[in-house]
C-alpha positions in Angstrom: 203.8 80.1 107.0 204.1 76.3 107.6 201.7 74.1 105.6 200.1 71.0 107.2 199.9 67.9 105.0 197.9 64.7 105.2 200.9 62.4 104.7 199.0 59.1 104.6 195.7 57.5 105.8 195.0 54.0 107.1 191.4 52.6 107.4 189.7 49.6 108.9 186.2 48.1 109.0 184.7 45.3 111.1 184.7 41.8 109.6 180.9 41.3 108.9 179.2 42.6 105.8 175.7 43.3 107.0 174.1 45.2 104.2 172.0 42.4 102.6 171.1 40.9 106.0 169.9 44.3 107.2 167.7 44.8 104.2 166.1 41.3 104.7 165.6 41.8 108.5 164.1 45.3 108.1 161.7 43.9 105.6 160.0 42.0 108.4 159.6 45.2 110.4 157.5 47.0 107.9 153.8 46.2 108.1 152.0 47.9 105.2 152.6 46.9 101.6 153.0 50.5 100.4 155.9 51.1 102.8 157.5 47.8 101.8 157.4 48.8 98.1 159.0 52.2 98.9 161.7 50.6 101.0 162.6 48.0 98.3 162.7 50.8 95.6 165.0 52.9 97.8 167.3 50.0 98.5 167.7 49.5 94.7 168.5 53.2 94.3 170.8 53.6 97.3 174.0 52.6 95.3 175.3 50.8 98.4 176.6 47.2 98.1 178.3 46.7 101.4 178.2 47.9 105.0 180.2 46.5 107.9 179.6 45.7 111.5 181.0 43.7 114.5 177.6 42.0 114.7 177.4 38.8 112.7 174.1 38.5 110.7 171.9 35.6 111.8 171.2 33.0 109.2 167.6 32.5 110.4 164.7 32.2 107.9 162.2 33.3 110.6 164.3 36.5 111.2 163.4 36.5 114.9 166.8 38.2 115.5 169.1 40.2 113.4 172.5 38.9 114.7 173.8 35.6 116.0 174.1 36.8 119.6 170.6 38.3 119.7 171.8 41.8 120.5 169.0 43.0 118.2 166.0 40.7 119.0 162.5 42.1 118.2 160.8 43.2 121.4 164.2 43.3 123.2 166.4 45.8 121.5 169.3 46.9 123.9 169.4 49.9 126.1 171.7 52.8 125.5 173.9 51.5 128.4 174.3 48.1 126.7 175.3 49.8 123.5 177.9 52.0 125.2 179.3 49.0 126.9 179.8 47.4 123.4 181.3 50.6 122.1 183.9 50.5 125.0 184.7 46.9 124.2 185.1 47.2 120.4 186.1 50.8 119.6 189.7 50.5 120.7 190.0 47.4 118.5 189.1 49.0 115.3 191.1 52.1 116.1 194.2 49.9 116.6 193.5 48.2 113.2 193.3 51.6 111.4 196.5 52.9 113.1 198.3 49.6 112.2 197.2 50.2 108.5 198.7 53.6 108.7 202.1 52.1 109.1 203.6 54.0 112.0 206.3 51.4 112.8 209.2 53.2 114.5 207.2 56.5 114.6 204.6 56.0 117.3 206.8 57.5 120.0 207.1 60.6 117.8 203.4 61.4 117.7 202.8 64.6 119.6 199.1 65.1 119.3 196.1 62.8 119.1 192.7 64.1 117.7 189.8 61.7 117.9 186.4 62.3 116.4 183.3 60.2 117.2 179.6 60.7 117.5 178.6 57.1 118.2 179.9 56.4 121.7 180.7 58.0 125.0 182.9 56.5 127.8 185.3 57.7 130.5 188.2 57.3 130.6 187.7 58.5 127.1 188.1 56.8 123.7 191.2 59.0 123.3 192.8 57.4 126.3 191.9 53.9 125.3 193.4 54.5 121.9 196.7 55.8 123.4 196.9 52.5 125.4 195.8 50.2 122.6 198.1 51.8 120.0 201.1 52.1 122.2 201.4 55.9 122.0 203.2 58.1 124.4 200.9 58.5 127.5 201.9 62.2 127.5 200.6 62.9 124.0 198.3 65.9 123.7 194.7 64.6 123.3 191.7 66.3 121.8 188.2 64.8 121.3 185.8 66.1 118.7 182.5 64.7 120.1 179.0 64.3 118.7 179.4 66.6 115.7 178.3 64.0 113.2 179.5 63.5 109.6 181.4 66.8 109.2 183.6 66.1 112.2 186.1 64.8 109.7 186.7 68.4 108.5 186.8 69.7 112.1 189.4 67.1 113.2 191.6 68.0 110.2 191.2 71.7 111.0 192.6 71.1 114.4 195.5 69.1 113.0 196.1 72.0 110.6 196.2 74.5 113.4 198.5 72.3 115.5 201.1 71.9 112.8 201.0 75.6 111.8 201.6 76.7 115.4 204.1 73.9 116.2 205.9 73.0 112.9 207.5 69.9 114.6 204.1 68.5 115.5 203.1 65.1 114.3 199.3 64.7 114.6 197.4 61.4 114.6 193.8 62.0 113.5 191.4 59.2 114.2 187.8 59.2 113.0 185.9 56.3 114.6 182.3 55.5 114.2 180.3 52.4 115.1 177.0 53.4 113.6 175.4 49.9 113.7 175.3 50.2 117.5 172.2 52.4 117.0 169.8 50.3 115.0 166.3 51.2 116.2 163.3 48.9 116.4 160.8 50.8 114.3 158.5 50.4 111.3 158.8 54.1 110.4 159.9 54.2 106.8 161.8 57.5 107.1 163.9 56.1 110.1 164.5 52.8 108.3 165.7 54.6 105.2 168.1 56.6 107.3 169.5 53.4 108.9 169.8 51.9 105.5 172.8 54.3 104.9 175.0 53.6 107.8 177.9 51.2 108.5 180.9 51.1 110.8 184.5 52.2 110.0 187.6 53.9 111.3 190.3 56.0 109.8 193.7 57.1 111.0 195.6 59.9 109.3 199.1 61.3 109.9 199.2 65.1 109.6 202.6 66.9 109.7 204.6 69.6 108.0 206.4 67.0 105.8 205.6 68.0 102.2 204.1 64.7 101.0 200.5 63.7 100.4 197.8 66.4 100.4 198.6 69.9 101.5 195.8 71.5 103.6 195.2 75.2 102.7 192.2 76.7 104.4 188.9 75.8 106.0 185.5 77.5 106.0 182.0 76.6 107.4 178.6 77.8 106.6 175.1 77.1 107.9 172.0 76.8 105.7 169.3 79.0 107.3 166.2 77.6 108.8 167.4 74.0 108.5 168.2 73.2 112.1 165.7 70.4 112.2 166.8 68.7 108.9 169.4 66.5 110.5 169.3 65.6 114.2 171.1 63.0 116.4 169.7 62.6 119.9 170.5 60.3 122.7 167.5 58.1 123.6 166.9 55.2 126.0 167.5 52.7 123.2 170.6 54.1 121.6 171.1 57.3 119.6 168.2 58.3 117.3 168.9 59.7 113.9 166.5 61.9 112.0 167.4 62.7 108.4 164.8 64.7 106.6 164.0 63.9 103.0 164.4 67.6 102.3 168.2 67.6 103.0 169.4 66.9 99.4 167.2 69.7 98.0 168.3 72.2 100.6 171.9 71.4 99.9 171.5 71.7 96.1 169.8 75.0 96.5 172.4 76.4 98.9 175.4 75.3 96.7 173.8 76.8 93.7 173.5 80.1 95.6 177.2 79.7 96.5 178.2 79.5 92.8 176.1 82.5 92.0 177.4 84.7 94.7 181.0 84.0 93.8 182.6 86.3 96.4 185.4 86.0 98.9 183.0 85.5 101.8 181.3 82.5 100.3 182.0 78.8 100.6 184.0 78.9 97.3 186.1 81.9 98.5 185.6 83.7 95.2 186.5 80.8 93.0 184.4 78.7 90.8 183.8 74.9 90.8 185.7 74.5 87.5 188.8 75.8 89.3 189.2 72.5 91.1 190.5 69.2 89.8 189.6 66.9 92.6 186.5 66.7 94.8 186.4 65.1 98.2 182.8 65.0 99.2 181.4 63.2 102.2 179.5 60.2 100.9 176.4 60.8 103.0 174.1 59.0 100.5 173.5 58.9 96.7 171.0 61.8 96.9 173.5 63.9 98.8 176.2 63.4 96.2 173.6 64.1 93.4 172.8 67.3 95.2 176.4 68.4 95.3 176.8 67.7 91.6 173.6 69.6 90.8 174.4 72.5 93.1 177.9 73.0 91.9 177.2 72.1 88.3 179.8 69.3 88.3 180.5 66.7 85.6 178.9 63.3 86.2 182.2 61.6 87.1 183.5 64.4 89.4 182.5 62.5 92.6 183.6 59.0 91.6 185.9 58.8 94.7 182.9 59.4 97.0 180.5 57.2 95.1 183.0 54.4 95.3 183.3 54.7 99.1 179.5 54.8 99.4 179.2 51.7 97.3 181.8 49.8 99.2 181.1 50.9 102.8 178.0 53.0 103.1 178.0 56.2 105.2 180.4 55.8 108.2 179.6 59.2 109.6 182.9 61.1 110.3 185.1 58.4 109.0 183.6 58.5 105.5 185.4 61.6 104.1 188.7 60.2 105.3 188.1 57.0 103.3 187.5 59.3 100.2 190.7 61.2 100.9 192.6 57.9 101.2 191.5 56.9 97.7 192.5 60.3 96.4 195.9 60.0 98.0 196.3 56.6 96.4 195.7 58.2 93.0 198.3 61.0 93.3 200.8 60.6 90.5 198.5 58.4 88.5 194.9 59.5 88.1 195.5 62.6 90.3 198.2 64.9 88.9 200.8 66.5 91.3 199.7 70.0 92.2 196.1 69.2 91.4 193.7 71.5 93.3 191.1 69.9 95.5 187.9 71.0 97.4 186.6 69.0 100.3 183.1 69.3 101.9 180.9 67.5 104.4 177.4 68.1 105.7 175.8 67.5 109.0 173.5 68.8 111.8 172.8 72.5 111.6 172.2 72.0 108.6 175.8 73.0 108.1 178.6 72.5 105.6 182.3 72.3 106.6 184.8 72.7 103.8 188.5 72.9 103.1 190.8 73.3 100.1 193.8 71.1 99.4 196.3 70.2 96.8 198.3 67.1 95.8 202.0 67.2 96.4 
């Protein structure tokens, strides 16, 4: 049986670091002192230093607008249509940058399949077609879009590439995860919504998946859903962008579910009859500090097991489906140094459902 490999990964983020500016701006949207105190405390505990956006923060002491162009002006936040127009204008640009970082010189015409995952924008002709044009790919490339799945779409897009390569050993699959989360900033004083928005930034990844035995070998994939958790994470289209709901119960539910997975320890579970200590490398979606803490607790991992993920969270925040690919890029960069050849890895991401998507891999 042919084994698919992630040969290499390129990444890109927009030019503007907006994390500190966002924190300052949001502070003006919270009216009551208690909520302000909670927000400040959670900012300090978020373990996020940077998040990026195409919007340039406004240097305005009155904070009457968040960005220099006034896209986010209190009392005049943009419609969903305006946000989608911005997605159409900027998404191909960041995709092209990520693909350039992948280093496909002389190989672009050899790409046979394109898989694009995004949950932050809709257009037609689709983002897949715009990427084909912007990146100079063969117009006849086979295209697949993984749409509106949220953070765990990274695993689903890799699963598709895995199947393509196993069914067509000569396939060369370009996997693009593209998210412009800062297009969906909401005008609200609701502390739970603001804490959700505190996590998210923009980013894009591009990965080459082939049968060439270099990089990370993909072995198998498995998904599971946490019962009675369908309302824990939601992502709905509203009149003023897409509206995220992220329940404060999510980390606790994840920790409990993963603890159960370690206890059941059978072939039908998420761990496939193995134990957490059987894995040398962990690629966990950096959904937030409390999510990573929940994975450590649930699986009983050592404190430094998720350092790849914590580093991505610190440097970029949560970029939805692109985030896990940034983690895998760092793991790839460590193969042969901090990651031993043949090291066994476990990858997992969480999203609406509440569901977990997982895969196993090994370093080559």
